[in-house]
Backbone atoms as SQL, in Angstrom:
CREATE TABLE atoms (id INTEGER PRIMARY KEY, chain TEXT, resi INTEGER, resn TEXT, atom TEXT, x REAL, y REAL, z REAL);
INSERT INTO atoms VALUES
  (1, 'A', 1, 'GLN', 'N', 12.220, 14.629, 24.545),
  (2, 'A', 1, 'GLN', 'CA', 12.234, 14.290, 23.132),
  (3, 'A', 1, 'GLN', 'C', 12.640, 12.840, 22.943),
  (4, 'A', 2, 'GLU', 'N', 11.810, 12.117, 22.089),
  (5, 'A', 2, 'GLU', 'CA', 12.108, 10.727, 21.866),
  (6, 'A', 2, 'GLU', 'C', 12.825, 10.610, 20.527),
  (7, 'A', 3, 'GLN', 'N', 13.559, 9.481, 20.463),
  (8, 'A', 3, 'GLN', 'CA', 14.296, 9.198, 19.301),
  (9, 'A', 3, 'GLN', 'C', 13.941, 7.766, 18.893),
  (10, 'A', 4, 'LEU', 'N', 13.641, 7.593, 17.553),
  (11, 'A', 4, 'LEU', 'CA', 13.288, 6.417, 16.983),
  (12, 'A', 4, 'LEU', 'C', 14.448, 5.890, 15.900),
  (13, 'A', 5, 'VAL', 'N', 14.854, 4.709, 16.081),
  (14, 'A', 5, 'VAL', 'CA', 16.037, 4.348, 15.224),
  (15, 'A', 5, 'VAL', 'C', 15.535, 2.948, 14.672),
  (16, 'A', 6, 'GLU', 'N', 15.365, 2.930, 13.322),
  (17, 'A', 6, 'GLU', 'CA', 14.896, 1.723, 12.541),
  (18, 'A', 6, 'GLU', 'C', 16.070, 0.961, 11.940),
  (19, 'A', 7, 'SER', 'N', 15.841, -0.271, 11.836),
  (20, 'A', 7, 'SER', 'CA', 16.894, -1.089, 11.092),
  (21, 'A', 7, 'SER', 'C', 16.153, -2.180, 10.443),
  (22, 'A', 8, 'GLY', 'N', 16.841, -2.900, 9.507),
  (23, 'A', 8, 'GLY', 'CA', 16.373, -4.296, 8.993),
  (24, 'A', 8, 'GLY', 'C', 15.903, -4.210, 7.543),
  (25, 'A', 9, 'GLY', 'N', 15.786, -3.050, 6.862),
  (26, 'A', 9, 'GLY', 'CA', 15.451, -2.984, 5.511),
  (27, 'A', 9, 'GLY', 'C', 16.239, -3.621, 4.537),
  (28, 'A', 10, 'GLY', 'N', 16.009, -3.781, 3.315),
  (29, 'A', 10, 'GLY', 'CA', 16.936, -4.198, 2.250),
  (30, 'A', 10, 'GLY', 'C', 16.169, -4.761, 1.005),
  (31, 'A', 11, 'LEU', 'N', 16.912, -5.657, 0.279),
  (32, 'A', 11, 'LEU', 'CA', 16.459, -6.155, -0.958),
  (33, 'A', 11, 'LEU', 'C', 15.990, -7.600, -0.749),
  (34, 'A', 12, 'VAL', 'N', 14.960, -8.073, -1.190),
  (35, 'A', 12, 'VAL', 'CA', 14.607, -9.494, -1.107),
  (36, 'A', 12, 'VAL', 'C', 13.811, -9.865, -2.392),
  (37, 'A', 13, 'GLN', 'N', 13.930, -11.168, -2.600),
  (38, 'A', 13, 'GLN', 'CA', 13.239, -11.595, -3.826),
  (39, 'A', 13, 'GLN', 'C', 11.671, -11.917, -3.351),
  (40, 'A', 14, 'ALA', 'N', 10.835, -12.001, -4.235),
  (41, 'A', 14, 'ALA', 'CA', 9.368, -12.221, -3.959),
  (42, 'A', 14, 'ALA', 'C', 9.161, -13.492, -3.311),
  (43, 'A', 15, 'GLY', 'N', 8.423, -13.590, -2.308),
  (44, 'A', 15, 'GLY', 'CA', 8.173, -14.801, -1.572),
  (45, 'A', 15, 'GLY', 'C', 9.097, -14.739, -0.282),
  (46, 'A', 16, 'GLY', 'N', 10.130, -13.924, -0.154),
  (47, 'A', 16, 'GLY', 'CA', 11.073, -13.957, 0.849),
  (48, 'A', 16, 'GLY', 'C', 10.522, -13.214, 2.108),
  (49, 'A', 17, 'SER', 'N', 11.482, -13.212, 3.063),
  (50, 'A', 17, 'SER', 'CA', 11.059, -12.542, 4.415),
  (51, 'A', 17, 'SER', 'C', 12.139, -11.452, 4.764),
  (52, 'A', 18, 'LEU', 'N', 11.582, -10.482, 5.588),
  (53, 'A', 18, 'LEU', 'CA', 12.417, -9.418, 6.216),
  (54, 'A', 18, 'LEU', 'C', 12.059, -9.056, 7.462),
  (55, 'A', 19, 'ARG', 'N', 12.876, -8.723, 8.398),
  (56, 'A', 19, 'ARG', 'CA', 12.366, -8.291, 9.812),
  (57, 'A', 19, 'ARG', 'C', 12.928, -6.891, 10.016),
  (58, 'A', 20, 'LEU', 'N', 11.983, -5.975, 10.247),
  (59, 'A', 20, 'LEU', 'CA', 12.356, -4.622, 10.727),
  (60, 'A', 20, 'LEU', 'C', 12.282, -4.443, 12.175),
  (61, 'A', 21, 'SER', 'N', 13.234, -3.626, 12.661),
  (62, 'A', 21, 'SER', 'CA', 13.275, -3.359, 14.038),
  (63, 'A', 21, 'SER', 'C', 13.221, -1.822, 14.329),
  (64, 'A', 22, 'CYS', 'N', 12.601, -1.432, 15.411),
  (65, 'A', 22, 'CYS', 'CA', 12.530, 0.018, 15.810),
  (66, 'A', 22, 'CYS', 'C', 12.744, 0.166, 17.266),
  (67, 'A', 23, 'ALA', 'N', 13.706, 0.859, 17.576),
  (68, 'A', 23, 'ALA', 'CA', 14.044, 1.201, 19.001),
  (69, 'A', 23, 'ALA', 'C', 13.723, 2.651, 19.268),
  (70, 'A', 24, 'VAL', 'N', 12.996, 2.727, 20.396),
  (71, 'A', 24, 'VAL', 'CA', 12.409, 4.048, 20.930),
  (72, 'A', 24, 'VAL', 'C', 13.014, 4.352, 22.197),
  (73, 'A', 25, 'SER', 'N', 13.755, 5.500, 22.184),
  (74, 'A', 25, 'SER', 'CA', 14.358, 6.068, 23.445),
  (75, 'A', 25, 'SER', 'C', 13.523, 7.279, 23.999),
  (76, 'A', 26, 'ALA', 'N', 13.398, 7.380, 25.206),
  (77, 'A', 26, 'ALA', 'CA', 12.706, 8.531, 25.749),
  (78, 'A', 26, 'ALA', 'C', 13.289, 8.690, 27.273),
  (79, 'A', 27, 'ARG', 'N', 13.249, 9.979, 27.607),
  (80, 'A', 27, 'ARG', 'CA', 13.793, 10.234, 28.918),
  (81, 'A', 27, 'ARG', 'C', 12.882, 9.694, 30.120),
  (82, 'A', 28, 'THR', 'N', 11.625, 9.738, 29.978),
  (83, 'A', 28, 'THR', 'CA', 10.689, 9.242, 30.855),
  (84, 'A', 28, 'THR', 'C', 9.671, 8.328, 30.021),
  (85, 'A', 29, 'TRP', 'N', 9.588, 7.011, 30.344),
  (86, 'A', 29, 'TRP', 'CA', 8.794, 6.241, 29.499),
  (87, 'A', 29, 'TRP', 'C', 7.275, 6.229, 30.027),
  (88, 'A', 30, 'VAL', 'N', 6.396, 6.390, 29.163),
  (89, 'A', 30, 'VAL', 'CA', 4.994, 6.133, 29.437),
  (90, 'A', 30, 'VAL', 'C', 4.508, 5.139, 28.386),
  (91, 'A', 31, 'PRO', 'N', 3.350, 4.492, 28.672),
  (92, 'A', 31, 'PRO', 'CA', 2.774, 3.602, 27.632),
  (93, 'A', 31, 'PRO', 'C', 2.650, 4.173, 26.278),
  (94, 'A', 32, 'HIS', 'N', 3.171, 3.512, 25.255),
  (95, 'A', 32, 'HIS', 'CA', 3.080, 4.046, 23.975),
  (96, 'A', 32, 'HIS', 'C', 2.295, 3.191, 22.941),
  (97, 'A', 33, 'THR', 'N', 1.681, 3.728, 21.938),
  (98, 'A', 33, 'THR', 'CA', 1.264, 2.955, 20.785),
  (99, 'A', 33, 'THR', 'C', 2.443, 2.980, 19.787),
  (100, 'A', 34, 'MET', 'N', 2.862, 1.877, 19.339),
  (101, 'A', 34, 'MET', 'CA', 3.876, 1.921, 18.247),
  (102, 'A', 34, 'MET', 'C', 3.285, 1.410, 16.893),
  (103, 'A', 35, 'ALA', 'N', 3.786, 1.942, 15.824),
  (104, 'A', 35, 'ALA', 'CA', 3.044, 1.641, 14.525),
  (105, 'A', 35, 'ALA', 'C', 4.123, 1.642, 13.368),
  (106, 'A', 36, 'TRP', 'N', 3.692, 0.964, 12.312),
  (107, 'A', 36, 'TRP', 'CA', 4.591, 0.968, 11.073),
  (108, 'A', 36, 'TRP', 'C', 3.690, 1.503, 9.977),
  (109, 'A', 37, 'PHE', 'N', 4.204, 2.398, 9.151),
  (110, 'A', 37, 'PHE', 'CA', 3.659, 2.994, 8.095),
  (111, 'A', 37, 'PHE', 'C', 4.521, 2.743, 6.893),
  (112, 'A', 38, 'ARG', 'N', 4.068, 2.848, 5.560),
  (113, 'A', 38, 'ARG', 'CA', 4.857, 2.723, 4.419),
  (114, 'A', 38, 'ARG', 'C', 4.434, 3.617, 3.387),
  (115, 'A', 39, 'GLN', 'N', 5.493, 4.077, 2.563),
  (116, 'A', 39, 'GLN', 'CA', 5.151, 4.959, 1.487),
  (117, 'A', 39, 'GLN', 'C', 5.898, 4.494, 0.233),
  (118, 'A', 40, 'ALA', 'N', 5.175, 4.214, -0.762),
  (119, 'A', 40, 'ALA', 'CA', 5.651, 3.816, -2.080),
  (120, 'A', 40, 'ALA', 'C', 5.911, 4.974, -3.014),
  (121, 'A', 41, 'PRO', 'N', 6.844, 4.907, -3.929),
  (122, 'A', 41, 'PRO', 'CA', 6.973, 6.051, -4.796),
  (123, 'A', 41, 'PRO', 'C', 5.660, 6.592, -5.459),
  (124, 'A', 42, 'GLY', 'N', 5.342, 7.826, -5.330),
  (125, 'A', 42, 'GLY', 'CA', 4.140, 8.352, -5.907),
  (126, 'A', 42, 'GLY', 'C', 3.007, 8.035, -5.346),
  (127, 'A', 43, 'LYS', 'N', 2.988, 7.540, -4.104),
  (128, 'A', 43, 'LYS', 'CA', 1.761, 7.051, -3.297),
  (129, 'A', 43, 'LYS', 'C', 1.721, 7.751, -1.971),
  (130, 'A', 44, 'GLU', 'N', 0.520, 7.815, -1.379),
  (131, 'A', 44, 'GLU', 'CA', 0.435, 8.312, -0.009),
  (132, 'A', 44, 'GLU', 'C', 1.009, 7.416, 1.028),
  (133, 'A', 45, 'ARG', 'N', 1.354, 8.037, 2.235),
  (134, 'A', 45, 'ARG', 'CA', 1.842, 7.029, 3.298),
  (135, 'A', 45, 'ARG', 'C', 0.584, 6.333, 3.657),
  (136, 'A', 46, 'GLU', 'N', 0.773, 4.916, 3.994),
  (137, 'A', 46, 'GLU', 'CA', -0.326, 4.123, 4.424),
  (138, 'A', 46, 'GLU', 'C', 0.038, 3.379, 5.629),
  (139, 'A', 47, 'PHE', 'N', -1.029, 3.043, 6.444),
  (140, 'A', 47, 'PHE', 'CA', -0.925, 2.338, 7.677),
  (141, 'A', 47, 'PHE', 'C', -0.569, 0.830, 7.290),
  (142, 'A', 48, 'VAL', 'N', 0.335, 0.225, 8.130),
  (143, 'A', 48, 'VAL', 'CA', 0.737, -1.162, 8.022),
  (144, 'A', 48, 'VAL', 'C', 0.251, -1.925, 9.218),
  (145, 'A', 49, 'ALA', 'N', 0.800, -1.516, 10.401),
  (146, 'A', 49, 'ALA', 'CA', 0.428, -2.278, 11.607),
  (147, 'A', 49, 'ALA', 'C', 0.661, -1.344, 12.815),
  (148, 'A', 50, 'LEU', 'N', 0.015, -1.738, 13.954),
  (149, 'A', 50, 'LEU', 'CA', 0.284, -1.151, 15.281),
  (150, 'A', 50, 'LEU', 'C', 0.094, -2.027, 16.317),
  (151, 'A', 51, 'LEU', 'N', 0.744, -1.514, 17.442),
  (152, 'A', 51, 'LEU', 'CA', 0.960, -2.323, 18.734),
  (153, 'A', 51, 'LEU', 'C', 0.474, -1.436, 19.897),
  (154, 'A', 52, 'LEU', 'N', -0.698, -1.752, 20.393),
  (155, 'A', 52, 'LEU', 'CA', -1.216, -0.879, 21.451),
  (156, 'A', 52, 'LEU', 'C', -0.399, -1.124, 22.887),
  (157, 'A', 53, 'PRO', 'N', -0.486, -0.250, 23.848),
  (158, 'A', 53, 'PRO', 'CA', 0.076, -0.497, 25.175),
  (159, 'A', 53, 'PRO', 'C', -0.160, -1.813, 25.864),
  (160, 'A', 54, 'ASN', 'N', -1.437, -2.290, 25.509),
  (161, 'A', 54, 'ASN', 'CA', -1.781, -3.511, 26.147),
  (162, 'A', 54, 'ASN', 'C', -1.401, -4.825, 25.481),
  (163, 'A', 55, 'GLY', 'N', -0.554, -4.578, 24.328),
  (164, 'A', 55, 'GLY', 'CA', -0.067, -5.728, 23.579),
  (165, 'A', 55, 'GLY', 'C', -1.016, -6.155, 22.348),
  (166, 'A', 56, 'ASN', 'N', -2.140, -5.531, 22.384),
  (167, 'A', 56, 'ASN', 'CA', -3.022, -5.773, 21.167),
  (168, 'A', 56, 'ASN', 'C', -2.418, -5.207, 19.909),
  (169, 'A', 57, 'THR', 'N', -2.740, -5.918, 18.681),
  (170, 'A', 57, 'THR', 'CA', -2.200, -5.469, 17.411),
  (171, 'A', 57, 'THR', 'C', -3.285, -5.296, 16.514),
  (172, 'A', 58, 'ASP', 'N', -3.096, -4.469, 15.558),
  (173, 'A', 58, 'ASP', 'CA', -4.045, -4.167, 14.451),
  (174, 'A', 58, 'ASP', 'C', -3.158, -4.149, 13.036),
  (175, 'A', 59, 'TYR', 'N', -3.822, -4.767, 11.993),
  (176, 'A', 59, 'TYR', 'CA', -2.913, -4.751, 10.719),
  (177, 'A', 59, 'TYR', 'C', -3.900, -4.418, 9.639),
  (178, 'A', 60, 'ALA', 'N', -3.270, -3.791, 8.652),
  (179, 'A', 60, 'ALA', 'CA', -3.925, -3.386, 7.458),
  (180, 'A', 60, 'ALA', 'C', -4.345, -4.688, 6.693),
  (181, 'A', 61, 'ASP', 'N', -5.343, -4.624, 5.942),
  (182, 'A', 61, 'ASP', 'CA', -5.942, -5.956, 5.372),
  (183, 'A', 61, 'ASP', 'C', -4.778, -6.592, 4.460),
  (184, 'A', 62, 'PHE', 'N', -4.084, -5.716, 3.842),
  (185, 'A', 62, 'PHE', 'CA', -3.059, -6.289, 2.715),
  (186, 'A', 62, 'PHE', 'C', -1.912, -6.913, 3.398),
  (187, 'A', 63, 'VAL', 'N', -1.727, -6.906, 4.724),
  (188, 'A', 63, 'VAL', 'CA', -0.632, -7.643, 5.276),
  (189, 'A', 63, 'VAL', 'C', -1.070, -8.757, 6.321),
  (190, 'A', 64, 'LYS', 'N', -2.434, -8.712, 6.500),
  (191, 'A', 64, 'LYS', 'CA', -2.880, -9.763, 7.490),
  (192, 'A', 64, 'LYS', 'C', -2.458, -11.127, 6.986),
  (193, 'A', 65, 'GLY', 'N', -1.923, -11.852, 8.015),
  (194, 'A', 65, 'GLY', 'CA', -1.508, -13.219, 7.699),
  (195, 'A', 65, 'GLY', 'C', -0.072, -13.351, 7.221),
  (196, 'A', 66, 'ARG', 'N', 0.572, -12.208, 6.792),
  (197, 'A', 66, 'ARG', 'CA', 1.891, -12.091, 6.399),
  (198, 'A', 66, 'ARG', 'C', 2.890, -11.429, 7.192),
  (199, 'A', 67, 'PHE', 'N', 2.411, -10.287, 7.840),
  (200, 'A', 67, 'PHE', 'CA', 3.149, -9.452, 8.694),
  (201, 'A', 67, 'PHE', 'C', 2.851, -9.624, 10.141),
  (202, 'A', 68, 'THR', 'N', 3.838, -9.674, 10.993),
  (203, 'A', 68, 'THR', 'CA', 3.510, -9.825, 12.561),
  (204, 'A', 68, 'THR', 'C', 4.384, -8.715, 13.242),
  (205, 'A', 69, 'MET', 'N', 3.702, -7.905, 13.987),
  (206, 'A', 69, 'MET', 'CA', 4.336, -6.903, 14.796),
  (207, 'A', 69, 'MET', 'C', 4.394, -7.316, 16.244),
  (208, 'A', 70, 'SER', 'N', 5.548, -7.185, 16.878),
  (209, 'A', 70, 'SER', 'CA', 5.632, -7.720, 18.231),
  (210, 'A', 70, 'SER', 'C', 6.647, -6.875, 18.996),
  (211, 'A', 71, 'ARG', 'N', 6.558, -7.008, 20.366),
  (212, 'A', 71, 'ARG', 'CA', 7.493, -6.164, 21.224),
  (213, 'A', 71, 'ARG', 'C', 8.678, -7.087, 21.582),
  (214, 'A', 72, 'ALA', 'N', 9.938, -6.568, 21.474),
  (215, 'A', 72, 'ALA', 'CA', 11.020, -7.333, 21.793),
  (216, 'A', 72, 'ALA', 'C', 11.443, -7.369, 23.257),
  (217, 'A', 73, 'ASN', 'N', 10.902, -6.301, 24.005),
  (218, 'A', 73, 'ASN', 'CA', 11.167, -6.305, 25.382),
  (219, 'A', 73, 'ASN', 'C', 9.920, -5.801, 26.074),
  (220, 'A', 74, 'ALA', 'N', 9.959, -5.725, 27.366),
  (221, 'A', 74, 'ALA', 'CA', 8.893, -5.340, 28.250),
  (222, 'A', 74, 'ALA', 'C', 8.440, -3.921, 27.830),
  (223, 'A', 75, 'GLU', 'N', 7.167, -3.595, 27.949),
  (224, 'A', 75, 'GLU', 'CA', 6.632, -2.210, 27.455),
  (225, 'A', 75, 'GLU', 'C', 7.146, -1.163, 28.139),
  (226, 'A', 76, 'ASN', 'N', 7.798, -1.300, 29.432),
  (227, 'A', 76, 'ASN', 'CA', 8.294, -0.040, 30.078),
  (228, 'A', 76, 'ASN', 'C', 9.775, -0.113, 30.056),
  (229, 'A', 77, 'THR', 'N', 10.352, -0.838, 29.099),
  (230, 'A', 77, 'THR', 'CA', 11.856, -0.788, 29.031),
  (231, 'A', 77, 'THR', 'C', 12.261, 0.176, 28.115),
  (232, 'A', 78, 'VAL', 'N', 13.379, 0.919, 28.412),
  (233, 'A', 78, 'VAL', 'CA', 13.917, 1.862, 27.569),
  (234, 'A', 78, 'VAL', 'C', 15.360, 1.536, 27.228),
  (235, 'A', 79, 'PRO', 'N', 15.777, 1.533, 25.977),
  (236, 'A', 79, 'PRO', 'CA', 14.960, 1.775, 24.742),
  (237, 'A', 79, 'PRO', 'C', 13.884, 0.618, 24.553),
  (238, 'A', 80, 'ASN', 'N', 12.779, 1.064, 24.096),
  (239, 'A', 80, 'ASN', 'CA', 11.721, 0.017, 23.841),
  (240, 'A', 80, 'ASN', 'C', 11.774, -0.339, 22.339),
  (241, 'A', 81, 'THR', 'N', 11.883, -1.595, 22.099),
  (242, 'A', 81, 'THR', 'CA', 11.942, -2.222, 20.798),
  (243, 'A', 81, 'THR', 'C', 10.823, -3.015, 20.247),
  (244, 'A', 82, 'VAL', 'N', 10.491, -2.586, 19.151),
  (245, 'A', 82, 'VAL', 'CA', 9.375, -3.396, 18.480),
  (246, 'A', 82, 'VAL', 'C', 9.940, -3.916, 17.119),
  (247, 'A', 83, 'SER', 'N', 9.415, -4.952, 16.661),
  (248, 'A', 83, 'SER', 'CA', 9.769, -5.629, 15.339),
  (249, 'A', 83, 'SER', 'C', 8.671, -5.863, 14.372),
  (250, 'A', 84, 'LEU', 'N', 8.961, -5.797, 13.186),
  (251, 'A', 84, 'LEU', 'CA', 7.811, -6.150, 12.146),
  (252, 'A', 84, 'LEU', 'C', 8.326, -7.365, 11.297),
  (253, 'A', 85, 'GLN', 'N', 7.792, -8.412, 11.522),
  (254, 'A', 85, 'GLN', 'CA', 8.255, -9.645, 10.668),
  (255, 'A', 85, 'GLN', 'C', 7.469, -9.697, 9.502),
  (256, 'A', 86, 'MET', 'N', 8.082, -9.688, 8.377),
  (257, 'A', 86, 'MET', 'CA', 7.339, -9.707, 7.093),
  (258, 'A', 86, 'MET', 'C', 7.622, -10.885, 6.240),
  (259, 'A', 87, 'THR', 'N', 6.750, -11.694, 5.967),
  (260, 'A', 87, 'THR', 'CA', 6.914, -12.783, 5.262),
  (261, 'A', 87, 'THR', 'C', 6.085, -12.667, 3.845),
  (262, 'A', 88, 'SER', 'N', 6.279, -13.774, 2.934),
  (263, 'A', 88, 'SER', 'CA', 5.633, -13.774, 1.616),
  (264, 'A', 88, 'SER', 'C', 5.473, -12.389, 0.963),
  (265, 'A', 89, 'LEU', 'N', 6.715, -11.823, 0.979),
  (266, 'A', 89, 'LEU', 'CA', 6.752, -10.481, 0.430),
  (267, 'A', 89, 'LEU', 'C', 6.502, -10.469, -1.092),
  (268, 'A', 90, 'ASN', 'N', 5.933, -9.393, -1.681),
  (269, 'A', 90, 'ASN', 'CA', 5.619, -9.385, -3.080),
  (270, 'A', 90, 'ASN', 'C', 6.093, -7.953, -3.493),
  (271, 'A', 91, 'PRO', 'N', 6.357, -7.796, -4.816),
  (272, 'A', 91, 'PRO', 'CA', 6.698, -6.391, -5.294),
  (273, 'A', 91, 'PRO', 'C', 5.938, -5.259, -4.840),
  (274, 'A', 92, 'ASP', 'N', 4.583, -5.478, -4.540),
  (275, 'A', 92, 'ASP', 'CA', 3.700, -4.294, -4.044),
  (276, 'A', 92, 'ASP', 'C', 4.027, -3.921, -2.708),
  (277, 'A', 93, 'ASP', 'N', 4.930, -4.775, -1.956),
  (278, 'A', 93, 'ASP', 'CA', 5.419, -4.231, -0.527),
  (279, 'A', 93, 'ASP', 'C', 6.559, -3.361, -0.630),
  (280, 'A', 94, 'THR', 'N', 7.078, -3.136, -1.854),
  (281, 'A', 94, 'THR', 'CA', 8.220, -2.192, -1.921),
  (282, 'A', 94, 'THR', 'C', 7.860, -0.809, -1.641),
  (283, 'A', 95, 'ALA', 'N', 8.609, -0.298, -0.572),
  (284, 'A', 95, 'ALA', 'CA', 8.300, 1.062, -0.045),
  (285, 'A', 95, 'ALA', 'C', 9.319, 1.408, 1.047),
  (286, 'A', 96, 'VAL', 'N', 9.290, 2.724, 1.393),
  (287, 'A', 96, 'VAL', 'CA', 10.083, 3.099, 2.643),
  (288, 'A', 96, 'VAL', 'C', 9.059, 2.852, 3.826),
  (289, 'A', 97, 'TYR', 'N', 9.583, 2.105, 4.801),
  (290, 'A', 97, 'TYR', 'CA', 8.814, 1.736, 5.976),
  (291, 'A', 97, 'TYR', 'C', 9.172, 2.628, 7.122),
  (292, 'A', 98, 'PHE', 'N', 8.215, 3.261, 7.781),
  (293, 'A', 98, 'PHE', 'CA', 8.462, 4.270, 8.890),
  (294, 'A', 98, 'PHE', 'C', 7.905, 3.668, 10.104),
  (295, 'A', 99, 'CYS', 'N', 8.777, 3.817, 11.202),
  (296, 'A', 99, 'CYS', 'CA', 8.248, 3.468, 12.583),
  (297, 'A', 99, 'CYS', 'C', 7.663, 4.755, 13.121),
  (298, 'A', 100, 'ALA', 'N', 6.537, 4.658, 13.807),
  (299, 'A', 100, 'ALA', 'CA', 5.942, 5.804, 14.510),
  (300, 'A', 100, 'ALA', 'C', 5.647, 5.387, 15.887),
  (301, 'A', 101, 'ALA', 'N', 5.751, 6.487, 16.792),
  (302, 'A', 101, 'ALA', 'CA', 5.349, 6.299, 18.194),
  (303, 'A', 101, 'ALA', 'C', 4.587, 7.456, 18.836),
  (304, 'A', 102, 'SER', 'N', 3.742, 7.151, 19.702),
  (305, 'A', 102, 'SER', 'CA', 3.049, 8.284, 20.410),
  (306, 'A', 102, 'SER', 'C', 2.597, 7.727, 21.711),
  (307, 'A', 103, 'PRO', 'N', 2.726, 8.548, 22.807),
  (308, 'A', 103, 'PRO', 'CA', 2.278, 8.168, 24.074),
  (309, 'A', 103, 'PRO', 'C', 0.761, 7.962, 24.117),
  (310, 'A', 104, 'GLY', 'N', 0.245, 7.099, 24.758),
  (311, 'A', 104, 'GLY', 'CA', -1.123, 6.731, 24.780),
  (312, 'A', 104, 'GLY', 'C', -1.660, 5.740, 23.758),
  (313, 'A', 105, 'TRP', 'N', -3.027, 5.767, 23.521),
  (314, 'A', 105, 'TRP', 'CA', -3.574, 4.987, 22.649),
  (315, 'A', 105, 'TRP', 'C', -3.989, 5.572, 21.310),
  (316, 'A', 106, 'ARG', 'N', -3.471, 4.984, 20.218),
  (317, 'A', 106, 'ARG', 'CA', -3.645, 5.583, 18.931),
  (318, 'A', 106, 'ARG', 'C', -4.180, 4.663, 18.016),
  (319, 'A', 107, 'GLY', 'N', -4.588, 5.091, 16.679),
  (320, 'A', 107, 'GLY', 'CA', -5.241, 4.222, 15.753),
  (321, 'A', 107, 'GLY', 'C', -4.389, 4.070, 14.480),
  (322, 'A', 108, 'ARG', 'N', -5.059, 3.967, 13.449),
  (323, 'A', 108, 'ARG', 'CA', -4.508, 3.804, 12.093),
  (324, 'A', 108, 'ARG', 'C', -4.074, 5.248, 11.407),
  (325, 'A', 109, 'SER', 'N', -4.608, 6.256, 11.884),
  (326, 'A', 109, 'SER', 'CA', -4.280, 7.512, 11.201),
  (327, 'A', 109, 'SER', 'C', -2.939, 8.023, 11.659),
  (328, 'A', 110, 'ALA', 'N', -2.003, 8.426, 10.693),
  (329, 'A', 110, 'ALA', 'CA', -0.899, 8.847, 10.892),
  (330, 'A', 110, 'ALA', 'C', -0.603, 10.073, 11.641),
  (331, 'A', 111, 'THR', 'N', -1.780, 11.004, 11.641),
  (332, 'A', 111, 'THR', 'CA', -1.682, 12.388, 12.190),
  (333, 'A', 111, 'THR', 'C', -1.243, 12.324, 13.637),
  (334, 'A', 112, 'PRO', 'N', -1.869, 11.469, 14.576),
  (335, 'A', 112, 'PRO', 'CA', -1.533, 11.614, 15.931),
  (336, 'A', 112, 'PRO', 'C', -0.253, 11.122, 16.426),
  (337, 'A', 113, 'TYR', 'N', 0.526, 10.519, 15.589),
  (338, 'A', 113, 'TYR', 'CA', 1.894, 9.945, 16.020),
  (339, 'A', 113, 'TYR', 'C', 2.827, 11.071, 16.005),
  (340, 'A', 114, 'VAL', 'N', 3.391, 11.210, 17.196),
  (341, 'A', 114, 'VAL', 'CA', 4.278, 12.366, 17.469),
  (342, 'A', 114, 'VAL', 'C', 5.671, 12.163, 16.916),
  (343, 'A', 115, 'TYR', 'N', 6.287, 10.936, 17.039),
  (344, 'A', 115, 'TYR', 'CA', 7.558, 10.722, 16.701),
  (345, 'A', 115, 'TYR', 'C', 7.666, 9.643, 15.532),
  (346, 'A', 116, 'TRP', 'N', 8.740, 9.937, 14.849),
  (347, 'A', 116, 'TRP', 'CA', 8.783, 9.216, 13.556),
  (348, 'A', 116, 'TRP', 'C', 10.269, 8.898, 13.339),
  (349, 'A', 117, 'GLY', 'N', 10.503, 7.598, 12.870),
  (350, 'A', 117, 'GLY', 'CA', 11.863, 7.282, 12.488),
  (351, 'A', 117, 'GLY', 'C', 12.288, 7.683, 11.138),
  (352, 'A', 118, 'GLN', 'N', 13.380, 7.542, 10.660),
  (353, 'A', 118, 'GLN', 'CA', 13.964, 8.138, 9.432),
  (354, 'A', 118, 'GLN', 'C', 13.460, 7.329, 8.107),
  (355, 'A', 119, 'GLY', 'N', 12.885, 6.132, 8.452),
  (356, 'A', 119, 'GLY', 'CA', 12.495, 5.241, 7.463),
  (357, 'A', 119, 'GLY', 'C', 13.599, 4.329, 6.847),
  (358, 'A', 120, 'THR', 'N', 13.212, 3.110, 6.498),
  (359, 'A', 120, 'THR', 'CA', 14.053, 2.144, 6.005),
  (360, 'A', 120, 'THR', 'C', 13.552, 1.594, 4.690),
  (361, 'A', 121, 'GLN', 'N', 14.318, 1.446, 3.631),
  (362, 'A', 121, 'GLN', 'CA', 13.774, 1.022, 2.381),
  (363, 'A', 121, 'GLN', 'C', 13.587, -0.580, 2.346),
  (364, 'A', 122, 'VAL', 'N', 12.630, -0.974, 1.879),
  (365, 'A', 122, 'VAL', 'CA', 12.251, -2.458, 1.592),
  (366, 'A', 122, 'VAL', 'C', 12.127, -2.555, 0.124),
  (367, 'A', 123, 'THR', 'N', 12.803, -3.256, -0.565),
  (368, 'A', 123, 'THR', 'CA', 12.698, -3.534, -1.974),
  (369, 'A', 123, 'THR', 'C', 12.492, -4.913, -2.228),
  (370, 'A', 124, 'VAL', 'N', 11.457, -5.388, -2.933),
  (371, 'A', 124, 'VAL', 'CA', 11.003, -6.744, -3.232),
  (372, 'A', 124, 'VAL', 'C', 11.165, -6.816, -4.780),
  (373, 'A', 125, 'SER', 'N', 11.977, -7.659, -5.228),
  (374, 'A', 125, 'SER', 'CA', 12.203, -7.993, -6.652),
  (375, 'A', 125, 'SER', 'C', 11.321, -9.145, -7.022),
  (376, 'A', 126, 'SER', 'N', 10.793, -9.145, -8.281),
  (377, 'A', 126, 'SER', 'CA', 9.900, -10.194, -8.815),
  (378, 'A', 126, 'SER', 'C', 10.797, -11.233, -9.531);
């Protein structure tokens, strides 16, 4: 069983920055895809960014150039920690942000992700 612990959410003014972190613990580590999703009130959960086992990243169009996902330690380190640096935030970015993880190579769909964090609130004021 894996455990994901998120941190770093909060309240920020429009134009500001926040950094989210996600630490993944597992008994036996295998290469994972890590991802961030978000869900705003009354909306469906949507893909934000992902980090593949080889270090490649993919971003939703609405965060390209503003958000950067990276690995804080080596891919085979446990707990494995990834971060999401968010800049130029605007009120539309207000949502609960979820970290997700799954062994192997995954894409933008939330369904294949096996492990999820509890979510962290990001609120951007205008």
